[in-house]
All heavy atoms as an XYZ file, in Angstrom:
778
protein
N      17.475    -12.965    -18.609
C      17.138    -12.060    -17.538
C      15.637    -12.096    -17.275
O      14.885    -11.827    -18.247
C      17.616    -10.684    -17.856
C      17.280     -9.671    -16.784
S      17.881     -8.021    -17.280
C      16.383     -7.137    -16.959
N      15.216    -12.310    -16.095
C      13.793    -12.328    -15.841
C      13.321    -10.996    -15.351
O      12.146    -10.617    -15.603
C      13.441    -13.387    -14.730
O      14.020    -12.954    -13.507
C      13.827    -14.723    -15.102
N      14.093    -10.225    -14.649
C      13.683     -8.957    -14.138
C      13.173     -9.048    -12.720
O      13.028     -8.068    -12.042
N      12.875    -10.232    -12.245
C      12.292    -10.434    -10.934
C      13.283    -10.001     -9.845
O      14.459    -10.197     -9.942
C      11.825    -11.840    -10.723
O      11.088    -11.944     -9.467
C      12.955    -12.865    -10.684
N      12.696     -9.435     -8.769
C      13.487     -9.109     -7.581
C      13.053     -9.943     -6.402
O      13.680     -9.939     -5.335
C      13.404     -7.622     -7.248
C      11.977     -7.172     -6.987
C      14.046     -6.772     -8.292
C      11.802     -5.806     -6.418
N      11.979    -10.684     -6.561
C      11.439    -11.537     -5.492
C      12.124    -12.879     -5.574
O      12.261    -13.468     -6.658
C       9.933    -11.711     -5.684
C       9.170    -12.564     -4.638
C       9.288    -11.870     -3.269
C       7.723    -12.671     -5.027
N      12.589    -13.366     -4.454
C      13.247    -14.688     -4.443
C      12.171    -15.772     -4.338
O      11.374    -15.733     -3.410
C      14.177    -14.797     -3.198
O      15.115    -13.742     -3.295
C      14.898    -16.115     -3.150
N      12.169    -16.694     -5.304
C      11.153    -17.694     -5.291
C      11.267    -18.652     -4.090
O      10.317    -19.357     -3.728
C      11.158    -18.482     -6.618
O      12.373    -19.135     -6.798
N      12.449    -18.725     -3.497
C      12.635    -19.565     -2.307
C      11.730    -19.152     -1.176
O      11.412    -19.963     -0.289
C      14.102    -19.577     -1.872
N      11.321    -17.910     -1.168
C      10.420    -17.421     -0.137
C       8.991    -17.800     -0.372
O       8.134    -17.532      0.504
C      10.477    -15.866     -0.102
C      11.862    -15.320      0.083
C      11.944    -13.846     -0.234
O      10.980    -13.237     -0.645
O      13.077    -13.291     -0.131
N       8.674    -18.434     -1.473
C       7.248    -18.671     -1.878
C       6.893    -20.164     -1.865
O       7.780    -21.024     -2.075
C       7.029    -18.102     -3.290
C       7.343    -16.645     -3.487
C       7.239    -16.271     -4.941
C       6.414    -15.782     -2.610
N       5.602    -20.416     -1.706
C       5.116    -21.774     -1.840
C       5.125    -22.144     -3.341
O       5.229    -21.247     -4.192
C       3.720    -21.894     -1.227
C       2.704    -21.042     -1.917
O       2.308    -21.307     -3.050
O       2.273    -20.013     -1.283
N       5.006    -23.408     -3.680
C       5.051    -23.829     -5.111
C       4.068    -23.124     -6.051
O       4.428    -22.761     -7.142
C       4.773    -25.336     -5.024
C       5.246    -25.757     -3.670
C       4.898    -24.566     -2.806
N       2.863    -22.920     -5.575
C       1.875    -22.234     -6.442
C       2.347    -20.834     -6.771
O       2.303    -20.385     -7.893
C       0.530    -22.162     -5.754
C      -0.540    -21.486     -6.602
C      -1.872    -21.364     -5.877
N      -2.848    -20.712     -6.713
C      -3.965    -20.221     -6.207
N      -4.267    -20.365     -4.930
N      -4.838    -19.630     -7.043
N       2.791    -20.095     -5.785
C       3.243    -18.685     -5.976
C       4.497    -18.676     -6.806
O       4.718    -17.716     -7.618
C       3.422    -17.984     -4.650
C       2.081    -17.734     -3.962
C       2.263    -17.218     -2.554
N       1.058    -17.375     -1.781
C       0.041    -16.553     -1.793
N       0.090    -15.454     -2.435
N      -1.002    -16.794     -1.029
N       5.377    -19.706     -6.711
C       6.548    -19.766     -7.582
C       6.166    -19.857     -9.058
O       6.714    -19.223     -9.914
C       7.429    -20.960     -7.232
C       8.182    -20.822     -5.955
C       8.998    -22.005     -5.686
N       9.379    -22.036     -4.280
C       9.766    -23.087     -3.666
N       9.848    -24.255     -4.255
N      10.065    -23.010     -2.387
N       5.145    -20.735     -9.319
C       4.688    -20.877    -10.693
C       4.067    -19.593    -11.190
O       4.322    -19.194    -12.365
C       3.642    -22.005    -10.781
C       4.220    -23.436    -10.705
C       3.211    -24.468    -11.022
N       2.067    -24.472    -10.103
C       2.044    -25.119     -8.930
N       3.093    -25.832     -8.525
N       0.989    -25.088     -8.185
N       3.284    -18.939    -10.347
C       2.676    -17.673    -10.775
C       3.749    -16.574    -11.069
O       3.661    -15.857    -12.056
C       1.655    -17.179     -9.742
C       1.172    -15.784     -9.994
C       0.483    -18.154     -9.614
N       4.734    -16.531    -10.234
C       5.824    -15.527    -10.416
C       6.563    -15.821    -11.729
O       6.799    -14.886    -12.508
C       6.846    -15.616     -9.264
C       8.023    -14.674     -9.353
C       7.547    -13.205     -9.311
C       8.984    -14.924     -8.238
N       6.836    -17.066    -12.002
C       7.495    -17.421    -13.291
C       6.649    -17.018    -14.442
O       7.098    -16.388    -15.429
C       7.801    -18.933    -13.321
C       8.515    -19.335    -14.579
C       9.877    -19.237    -14.686
C       7.765    -19.793    -15.685
C      10.532    -19.564    -15.841
C       8.444    -20.178    -16.862
C       9.817    -20.071    -16.917
N       5.337    -17.344    -14.400
C       4.409    -17.031    -15.469
C       4.291    -15.548    -15.693
O       4.127    -15.047    -16.825
C       3.033    -17.614    -15.243
C       3.004    -19.122    -15.458
C       1.617    -19.711    -15.216
N       0.600    -19.065    -16.107
C      -0.608    -18.813    -15.759
N      -1.092    -19.172    -14.560
N      -1.455    -18.256    -16.550
N       4.309    -14.784    -14.603
C       4.163    -13.318    -14.696
C       5.343    -12.695    -15.426
O       5.205    -11.713    -16.152
C       4.015    -12.704    -13.285
N       6.547    -13.266    -15.245
C       7.713    -12.754    -15.901
C       8.032    -13.386    -17.252
O       9.010    -12.997    -17.923
C       8.961    -12.870    -15.001
C       9.051    -11.813    -13.956
C       8.753    -11.964    -12.626
C       9.374    -10.465    -14.154
N       8.959    -10.749    -12.020
C       9.305     -9.819    -12.936
C       9.739     -9.714    -15.334
C       9.616     -8.456    -12.787
C      10.021     -8.348    -15.157
C       9.954     -7.765    -13.917
N       7.278    -14.399    -17.674
C       7.494    -15.071    -18.956
C       6.198    -15.140    -19.750
O       5.682    -16.196    -20.018
C       8.060    -16.475    -18.682
C       9.382    -16.481    -18.053
N       9.520    -16.386    -16.671
C      10.636    -16.456    -18.572
C      10.808    -16.385    -16.410
N      11.491    -16.406    -17.540
N       5.684    -13.991    -20.119
C       4.410    -13.868    -20.825
C       4.505    -14.111    -22.294
O       3.562    -14.608    -22.881
C       3.835    -12.455    -20.551
C       3.464    -12.153    -19.169
C       2.208    -12.847    -18.786
N       1.146    -12.547    -19.665
C      -0.039    -13.076    -19.640
N      -0.310    -13.990    -18.761
N      -0.947    -12.744    -20.553
N       5.503    -13.681    -22.904
C       5.639    -13.732    -24.373
C       5.918    -12.400    -24.949
O       6.514    -12.283    -26.053
N       5.480    -11.315    -24.307
C       5.853     -9.995    -24.689
C       6.527     -9.283    -23.511
O       6.130     -9.459    -22.385
C       4.629     -9.135    -25.182
O       3.731     -8.943    -24.076
C       3.899     -9.821    -26.329
N       7.562     -8.545    -23.864
C       8.318     -7.891    -22.758
C       7.474     -6.876    -22.004
O       7.630     -6.707    -20.791
C       9.582     -7.240    -23.355
C      10.528     -6.747    -22.301
C      11.043     -7.925    -21.481
N      11.968     -7.435    -20.448
C      12.161     -8.040    -19.307
N      11.554     -9.150    -18.995
N      13.008     -7.563    -18.451
N       6.558     -6.200    -22.722
C       5.714     -5.206    -22.053
C       4.878     -5.902    -20.949
O       4.781     -5.354    -19.828
C       4.783     -4.547    -23.078
C       5.473     -3.700    -24.090
C       5.973     -4.487    -25.281
O       5.811     -5.714    -25.324
O       6.590     -3.834    -26.151
N       4.292     -7.022    -21.258
C       3.440     -7.696    -20.249
C       4.303     -8.336    -19.171
O       3.901     -8.398    -18.022
C       2.528     -8.725    -20.897
C       1.466     -8.079    -21.787
S       0.592     -6.642    -21.123
C      -0.111     -7.283    -19.631
N       5.543     -8.819    -19.524
C       6.452     -9.254    -18.497
C       6.693     -8.178    -17.445
O       6.614     -8.437    -16.269
C       7.825     -9.604    -19.107
C       7.800    -10.904    -19.957
O       6.807    -11.575    -20.021
O       8.853    -11.138    -20.597
N       6.934     -6.992    -17.968
C       7.225     -5.879    -17.008
C       5.992     -5.450    -16.217
O       6.109     -5.175    -15.009
C       7.766     -4.663    -17.781
C       9.120     -4.857    -18.481
C       9.460     -3.713    -19.429
C      10.201     -5.059    -17.450
N       4.851     -5.397    -16.849
C       3.644     -4.981    -16.160
C       3.214     -6.017    -15.095
O       2.988     -5.681    -13.965
C       2.508     -4.751    -17.147
C       2.673     -3.581    -18.078
C       1.557     -3.604    -19.118
C       2.655     -2.271    -17.310
N       3.139     -7.285    -15.494
C       2.700     -8.306    -14.510
C       3.815     -8.736    -13.612
O       3.560     -9.021    -12.413
C       2.150     -9.520    -15.321
C       0.855     -9.218    -16.069
C       0.467    -10.430    -16.920
C      -0.270     -8.917    -15.121
N       5.025     -8.872    -14.155
C       6.151     -9.303    -13.271
C       6.449     -8.375    -12.167
O       6.643     -8.826    -11.003
N       6.466     -7.096    -12.408
C       6.773     -6.114    -11.305
C       5.670     -6.135    -10.277
O       5.927     -6.067     -9.091
C       6.942     -4.726    -11.926
N       4.401     -6.257    -10.736
C       3.273     -6.369     -9.825
C       3.416     -7.595     -9.000
O       3.196     -7.570     -7.760
C       1.982     -6.350    -10.645
C       0.747     -6.396     -9.784
C       0.275     -5.292     -9.095
C      -0.017     -7.543     -9.684
C      -0.868     -5.341     -8.297
C      -1.159     -7.645     -8.940
C      -1.623     -6.490     -8.245
N       3.727     -8.715     -9.610
C       3.884     -9.978     -8.878
C       4.983     -9.896     -7.871
O       4.832    -10.371     -6.717
C       4.144    -11.139     -9.841
N       6.108     -9.298     -8.239
C       7.213     -9.116     -7.295
C       6.790     -8.389     -6.038
O       7.135     -8.747     -4.919
C       8.369     -8.298     -7.946
C       9.329     -9.154     -8.746
O       9.239    -10.403     -8.686
O      10.193     -8.543     -9.415
N       5.996     -7.353     -6.220
C       5.607     -6.503     -5.106
C       4.494     -7.108     -4.265
O       4.418     -6.918     -3.088
C       5.182     -5.140     -5.643
N       3.562     -7.818     -4.930
C       2.338     -8.217     -4.188
C       2.109     -9.680     -4.026
O       1.285    -10.085     -3.196
C       1.112     -7.649     -4.992
C       1.145     -6.132     -5.172
C       0.650     -5.474     -3.910
N       0.786     -4.012     -3.985
C      -0.019     -3.165     -4.552
N      -1.116     -3.625     -5.156
N       0.202     -1.887     -4.538
N       2.768    -10.527     -4.741
C       2.503    -11.970     -4.739
C       2.593    -12.578     -3.331
O       1.750    -13.372     -2.937
C       3.430    -12.663     -5.726
C       3.058    -14.100     -6.071
C       1.683    -14.176     -6.692
C       4.105    -14.669     -6.977
N       3.615    -12.234     -2.607
C       3.825    -12.881     -1.273
C       2.729    -12.604     -0.304
O       2.452    -13.396      0.606
C       5.172    -12.454     -0.747
N       2.037    -11.458     -0.493
C       1.006    -11.076      0.491
C      -0.399    -11.224     -0.060
O      -1.392    -10.891      0.640
C       1.207     -9.628      0.960
O       1.141     -8.757     -0.191
C       2.518     -9.471      1.709
N      -0.577    -11.714     -1.281
C      -1.907    -11.911     -1.811
C      -2.679    -12.986     -1.071
O      -2.084    -14.018     -0.715
C      -1.828    -12.332     -3.316
C      -1.572    -11.280     -4.277
S      -1.682    -11.912     -5.950
C      -1.049    -10.526     -6.870
N      -3.970    -12.719     -0.863
C      -4.789    -13.779     -0.312
C      -5.062    -14.829     -1.374
O      -4.717    -14.627     -2.549
C      -6.154    -13.182      0.082
O      -6.891    -12.754     -1.086
N      -5.625    -15.959     -0.972
C      -5.903    -16.973     -1.963
C      -6.906    -16.535     -3.049
O      -6.728    -16.824     -4.233
C      -6.455    -18.263     -1.269
C      -5.426    -18.996     -0.391
C      -4.216    -19.479     -1.242
O      -4.398    -20.066     -2.262
O      -3.058    -19.230     -0.760
N      -7.848    -15.725     -2.637
C      -8.833    -15.171     -3.570
C      -8.124    -14.184     -4.570
O      -8.411    -14.213     -5.769
C      -9.956    -14.427     -2.849
N      -7.237    -13.369     -4.061
C      -6.501    -12.456     -4.916
C      -5.590    -13.268     -5.856
O      -5.498    -12.892     -7.054
C      -5.665    -11.471     -4.115
C      -6.493    -10.469     -3.368
C      -5.702     -9.667     -2.361
O      -4.726    -10.243     -1.742
O      -6.017     -8.515     -2.163
N      -4.962    -14.313     -5.324
C      -4.123    -15.115     -6.183
C      -4.946    -15.798     -7.297
O      -4.508    -15.859     -8.432
C      -3.409    -16.157     -5.301
C      -2.293    -16.991     -5.979
C      -1.238    -16.117     -6.627
C      -1.681    -17.934     -4.926
N      -6.132    -16.285     -6.927
C      -7.028    -16.871     -7.943
C      -7.322    -15.847     -9.038
O      -7.323    -16.141    -10.238
C      -8.347    -17.304     -7.338
C      -8.197    -18.554     -6.400
O      -7.144    -19.227     -6.497
O      -9.120    -18.782     -5.597
N      -7.668    -14.632     -8.637
C      -8.003    -13.544     -9.585
C      -6.794    -13.184    -10.477
O      -6.932    -12.963    -11.680
C      -8.520    -12.318     -8.837
N      -5.601    -13.164     -9.854
C      -4.392    -12.831    -10.630
C      -4.101    -13.940    -11.644
O      -3.802    -13.660    -12.812
C      -3.234    -12.633     -9.694
C      -1.970    -12.117    -10.379
C      -1.995    -10.925    -11.091
C      -0.784    -12.782    -10.273
C      -0.846    -10.430    -11.674
C       0.386    -12.302    -10.889
C       0.343    -11.127    -11.580
N      -4.244    -15.195    -11.207
C      -4.053    -16.301    -12.146
C      -5.107    -16.218    -13.308
O      -4.737    -16.481    -14.463
C      -4.152    -17.633    -11.440
C      -2.951    -17.958    -10.651
C      -3.046    -19.350    -10.038
O      -3.968    -19.640     -9.273
O      -2.140    -20.151    -10.302
N      -6.313    -15.934    -12.942
C      -7.380    -15.828    -13.991
C      -7.042    -14.693    -14.962
O      -7.195    -14.822    -16.172
C      -8.738    -15.592    -13.348
N      -6.552    -13.573    -14.426
C      -6.201    -12.487    -15.299
C      -5.043    -12.840    -16.230
O      -5.031    -12.444    -17.386
C      -5.776    -11.241    -14.419
C      -5.482     -9.966    -15.162
C      -6.781     -9.397    -15.722
C      -4.857     -8.943    -14.191
N      -4.106    -13.658    -15.724
C      -2.965    -14.088    -16.549
C      -3.360    -15.060    -17.655
O      -2.592    -15.284    -18.547
C      -1.838    -14.624    -15.676
C      -1.128    -13.529    -14.865
S       0.456    -13.991    -14.219
C       0.187    -15.606    -13.522
N      -4.560    -15.590    -17.600
C      -5.060    -16.460    -18.669
C      -5.453    -15.632    -19.872
O      -5.609    -16.177    -20.968
C      -6.225    -17.307    -18.198
C      -5.847    -18.321    -17.156
C      -4.865    -19.339    -17.652
O      -4.950    -19.770    -18.819
O      -3.954    -19.672    -16.880
N      -5.619    -14.356    -19.719
C      -5.966    -13.450    -20.816
C      -4.771    -13.306    -21.756
O      -3.647    -13.070    -21.304
C      -6.361    -12.063    -20.276
O      -7.385    -12.241    -19.275
C      -6.862    -11.164    -21.346
N      -4.993    -13.419    -23.058
C      -3.868    -13.253    -23.992
C      -3.259    -11.854    -23.899
O      -3.918    -10.879    -23.555
C      -4.530    -13.414    -25.393
C      -5.786    -14.216    -25.120
C      -6.224    -13.826    -23.745
N      -1.973    -11.771    -24.185
C      -1.237    -10.496    -24.020
C      -1.859     -9.335    -24.723
O      -1.928     -8.254    -24.172
C       0.226    -10.670    -24.478
C       1.070    -11.443    -23.496
O       0.611    -11.715    -22.390
O       2.255    -11.747    -23.870
N      -2.288     -9.542    -25.973
C      -2.868     -8.387    -26.726
C      -4.119     -7.891    -26.107
O      -4.339     -6.678    -26.009
C      -3.080     -8.783    -28.209
C      -3.985     -9.952    -28.423
O      -4.144    -10.799    -27.487
O      -4.541    -10.060    -29.534
N      -4.946     -8.782    -25.576
C      -6.159     -8.308    -24.922
C      -5.842     -7.678    -23.562
O      -6.422     -6.644    -23.223
C      -7.152     -9.522    -24.699
C      -7.702    -10.159    -25.952
C      -8.545    -11.354    -25.630
C      -8.476     -9.134    -26.793
N      -4.938     -8.275    -22.831
C      -4.576     -7.718    -21.540
C      -3.935     -6.341    -21.721
O      -4.258     -5.422    -20.951
C      -3.581     -8.639    -20.843
C      -3.387     -8.504    -19.361
C      -4.689     -8.518    -18.579
C      -2.498     -9.627    -18.842
N      -3.110     -6.150    -22.691
C      -2.522     -4.843    -22.956
C      -3.601     -3.844    -23.369
O      -3.540     -2.681    -22.961
C      -1.431     -4.967    -24.033
C      -0.560     -3.712    -24.108
C       0.361     -3.462    -23.147
C      -0.739     -2.827    -25.211
C       1.146     -2.291    -23.189
C       0.032     -1.688    -25.249
C       0.945     -1.408    -24.222
O       1.736     -0.273    -24.300
N      -4.573     -4.304    -24.141
C      -5.686     -3.447    -24.485
C      -6.518     -2.977    -23.304
O      -6.918     -1.815    -23.183
N      -6.689     -3.853    -22.339
C      -7.366     -3.528    -21.102
C      -6.486     -2.531    -20.321
O      -6.966     -1.491    -19.844
C      -7.644     -4.763    -20.249
C      -8.643     -5.668    -20.918
C      -8.167     -4.354    -18.868
C      -8.766     -7.037    -20.314
N      -5.188     -2.783    -20.241
C      -4.297     -1.942    -19.496
C      -4.290     -0.510    -20.074
O      -4.229      0.463    -19.314
C      -2.869     -2.511    -19.468
C      -1.961     -1.778    -18.568
C      -1.967     -2.004    -17.202
C      -1.077     -0.853    -19.030
C      -1.138     -1.342    -16.325
C      -0.241     -0.143    -18.189
C      -0.281     -0.395    -16.845
N      -4.306     -0.414    -21.365
C      -4.279      0.888    -22.017
C      -5.636      1.608    -22.084
O      -5.716      2.708    -22.533
C      -3.687      0.773    -23.454
O      -4.492     -0.097    -24.225
C      -2.238      0.307    -23.411
N      -6.686      0.885    -21.682
C      -8.008      1.468    -21.687
C      -8.784      1.310    -22.976
O      -9.923      1.801    -23.115
N      -8.231      0.617    -23.975
C      -8.938      0.404    -25.220
C     -10.001     -0.662    -25.052
O     -10.988     -0.683    -25.814
C      -7.967     -0.059    -26.305
C      -6.990      1.012    -26.779
C      -6.186      0.524    -27.919
N      -6.033     -0.900    -27.948
C      -4.866     -1.524    -27.985
N      -3.755     -0.859    -28.027
N      -4.779     -2.883    -27.946
N      -9.851     -1.555    -24.132
C     -10.812     -2.653    -23.875
C     -11.251     -2.665    -22.412
O     -10.489     -2.170    -21.530
C     -10.200     -4.007    -24.240
C      -9.696     -4.156    -25.681
C      -8.941     -5.438    -25.815
C     -10.846     -4.109    -26.688
N     -12.400     -3.209    -22.118
C     -12.880     -3.348    -20.725
C     -12.737     -4.831    -20.301
O     -12.890     -5.740    -21.089
C     -14.333     -2.931    -20.655
N     -12.395     -5.041    -18.991
C     -12.346     -6.393    -18.475
C     -13.689     -7.073    -18.593
O     -14.721     -6.422    -18.471
C     -11.950     -6.217    -16.994
C     -11.399     -4.841    -16.910
C     -12.069     -4.061    -18.019
N     -13.686     -8.364    -18.808
C     -14.940     -9.125    -19.097
C     -15.683     -9.476    -17.807
O     -16.889     -9.608    -17.826
C     -14.658    -10.348    -19.895
C     -14.197     -9.990    -21.315
C     -14.023    -11.235    -22.153
O     -14.412    -12.334    -21.758
O     -13.467    -11.099    -23.255
N     -15.052     -9.634    -16.677
C     -15.778     -9.991    -15.461
C     -15.269     -9.176    -14.261
O     -14.219     -8.531    -14.315
C     -15.779    -11.501    -15.188
C     -14.371    -12.053    -14.871
O     -13.660    -11.409    -14.082
O     -14.043    -13.095    -15.431
N     -16.021     -9.290    -13.190
C     -15.746     -8.439    -12.011
C     -14.400     -8.767    -11.384
O     -13.674     -7.899    -10.891
C     -16.874     -8.593    -11.024
N     -14.019    -10.062    -11.302
C     -12.733    -10.465    -10.698
C     -11.602     -9.861    -11.498
O     -10.656     -9.307    -10.940
C     -12.644    -11.953    -10.637
N     -11.705     -9.981    -12.845
C     -10.633     -9.364    -13.658
C     -10.614     -7.863    -13.489
O      -9.562     -7.249    -13.469
C     -10.886     -9.673    -15.151
C     -10.465    -11.096    -15.528
O      -9.912    -11.807    -14.619
O     -10.724    -11.541    -16.649
N     -11.789     -7.239    -13.390
C     -11.842     -5.786    -13.231
C     -11.180     -5.330    -11.939
O     -10.428     -4.354    -11.939
C     -13.309     -5.329    -13.297
N     -11.424     -6.016    -10.875
C     -10.829     -5.656     -9.594
C      -9.330     -5.874     -9.611
O      -8.566     -4.959     -9.183
C     -11.469     -6.455     -8.437
N      -8.864     -6.988    -10.123
C      -7.448     -7.244    -10.175
C      -6.756     -6.303    -11.138
O      -5.680     -5.771    -10.893
C      -7.170     -8.704    -10.548
C      -5.681     -9.067    -10.527
S      -4.766     -8.725     -9.021
C      -5.528     -9.811     -7.873
N      -7.437     -6.038    -12.275
C      -6.883     -5.104    -13.274
C      -6.790     -3.707    -12.648
O      -5.798     -3.025    -12.902
C      -7.723     -5.117    -14.520
C      -7.086     -4.477    -15.675
S      -5.657     -5.477    -16.234
C      -4.769     -4.259    -17.158
N      -7.764     -3.311    -11.916
C      -7.742     -2.033    -11.225
C      -6.542     -1.924    -10.276
O      -5.845     -0.917    -10.233
C      -9.062     -1.832    -10.463
O      -9.009     -0.608     -9.782
N      -6.284     -2.984     -9.516
C      -5.155     -3.036     -8.580
C      -3.838     -2.907     -9.360
O      -2.924     -2.190     -8.995
C      -5.145     -4.285     -7.746
C      -6.220     -4.356     -6.737
O      -6.871     -3.307     -6.467
O      -6.442     -5.487     -6.152
N      -3.754     -3.628    -10.484
C      -2.551     -3.637    -11.322
C      -2.322     -2.247    -11.868
O      -1.209     -1.729    -11.860
C      -2.716     -4.646    -12.449
C      -1.591     -4.712    -13.506
C      -0.316     -5.193    -12.905
C      -2.012     -5.606    -14.653
N      -3.364     -1.633    -12.416
C      -3.220     -0.293    -12.978
C      -2.859      0.780    -11.916
O      -2.053      1.620    -12.137
C      -4.498      0.074    -13.717
C      -4.667     -0.811    -14.965
S      -6.258     -0.578    -15.798
C      -5.977      1.035    -16.528
N      -3.503      0.687    -10.750
C      -3.165      1.622     -9.642
C      -1.725      1.442     -9.223
O      -1.028      2.449     -8.943
C      -4.123      1.348     -8.450
N      -1.258      0.248     -9.168
C       0.130     -0.057     -8.833
C       1.115      0.656     -9.789
O       2.061      1.317     -9.381
C       0.340     -1.577     -8.846
C       1.797     -2.050     -8.689
C       2.362     -2.066     -7.435
C       2.530     -2.421     -9.789
C       3.677     -2.494     -7.294
C       3.837     -2.853     -9.615
C       4.418     -2.909     -8.391
N       0.790      0.567    -11.076
C       1.705      1.162    -12.069
C       1.491      2.674    -12.145
O       2.466      3.406    -12.358
C       1.497      0.509    -13.446
C       2.181     -0.826    -13.489
N       3.535     -0.980    -13.512
C       1.643     -2.086    -13.422
C       3.839     -2.288    -13.525
N       2.698     -2.977    -13.450
N       0.244      3.167    -11.959
C       0.048      4.610    -11.948
C       0.805      5.271    -10.802
O       1.290      6.394    -10.939
C      -1.447      4.931    -11.779
C      -2.100      5.242    -13.096
C      -3.487      5.749    -12.888
N      -4.422      4.727    -13.314
C      -5.244      4.038    -12.517
N      -5.356      4.313    -11.278
N      -5.997      3.088    -12.986
N       0.944      4.556     -9.685
C       1.705      5.097     -8.514
C       3.203      5.044     -8.765
O       4.004      5.507     -7.954
C       1.337      4.320     -7.294
N       3.617      4.481     -9.899
C       5.043      4.392    -10.192
C       5.750      3.286     -9.512
O       6.998      3.193     -9.560
N       5.044      2.389     -8.857
C       5.665      1.339     -8.105
C       6.284      0.290     -9.041
O       7.321     -0.308     -8.685
C       4.689      0.682     -7.131
C       4.088      1.638     -6.136
C       2.992      0.962     -5.347
C       5.152      2.200     -5.209
N       5.689      0.027    -10.149
C       6.224     -0.959    -11.105
C       7.505     -0.501    -11.685
O       8.490     -1.223    -11.835
N       7.557      0.756    -12.082
C       8.780      1.317    -12.654
C       9.916      1.288    -11.695
O      11.071      0.963    -12.003
C       8.503      2.738    -13.135
C       9.686      3.427    -13.847
C      10.110      2.656    -15.063
C       9.301      4.852    -14.233
N       9.629      1.579    -10.397
C      10.682      1.588     -9.364
C      11.279      0.170     -9.239
O      12.488      0.008     -9.090
C      10.115      2.039     -8.063
N      10.416     -0.875     -9.327
C      10.903     -2.205     -9.211
C      11.728     -2.608    -10.407
O      12.736     -3.297    -10.256
C       9.707     -3.184     -9.041
N      11.359     -2.200    -11.553
C      12.069     -2.597    -12.764
C      13.421     -1.900    -12.864
O      14.385     -2.472    -13.375
C      11.215     -2.289    -14.025
C      11.990     -2.450    -15.296
C       9.936     -3.160    -14.010
N      13.517     -0.702    -12.356
C      14.761      0.041    -12.425
C      15.829     -0.438    -11.496
O      16.996     -0.078    -11.635
C      14.523      1.536    -12.160
C      13.712      2.214    -13.283
C      13.371      3.640    -12.951
O      13.415      4.051    -11.773
O      13.055      4.391    -13.889
N      15.543     -1.303    -10.542
C      16.544     -1.770     -9.584
C      17.522     -2.637    -10.205
O      17.638     -3.294    -11.030
C      15.833     -2.572     -8.457
C      15.113     -1.680     -7.572
C      14.566     -2.458     -6.393
N      13.434     -1.719     -5.883
C      12.608     -2.201     -5.054
N      12.701     -3.381     -4.582
N      11.619     -1.472     -4.603
C-alpha cells in the first residue's frame, strides 16, 4: 500500500518519480508527511518548487524528521521555504485528511 491518492497517469515522468519517492522514503512517518503533501501539491508545483521539493527529499529521514519536529533547522533557504510549506500543510490538517481517505 502506498497511501497515494494522486493518479500518476495525470503527471509527467519527473513528477511521477517524485510522487513515488515521496511515498517510499524508508520510514512510514516520512512517507505519510511527504507523500500526503506530494498528493496535494505536486501537480500544481512550479518547476522551482519541484526543484526545492526534490532537494528537500535528498535529506535523510532522521534529519528531515528532526527539522519537521523543530529539533533541527533547515540548512538553506530553499529547504526552509519548502519545509515551511510542508509544515503549514500539515498544521492545517490537510495531510491527515488525505491519509484518512
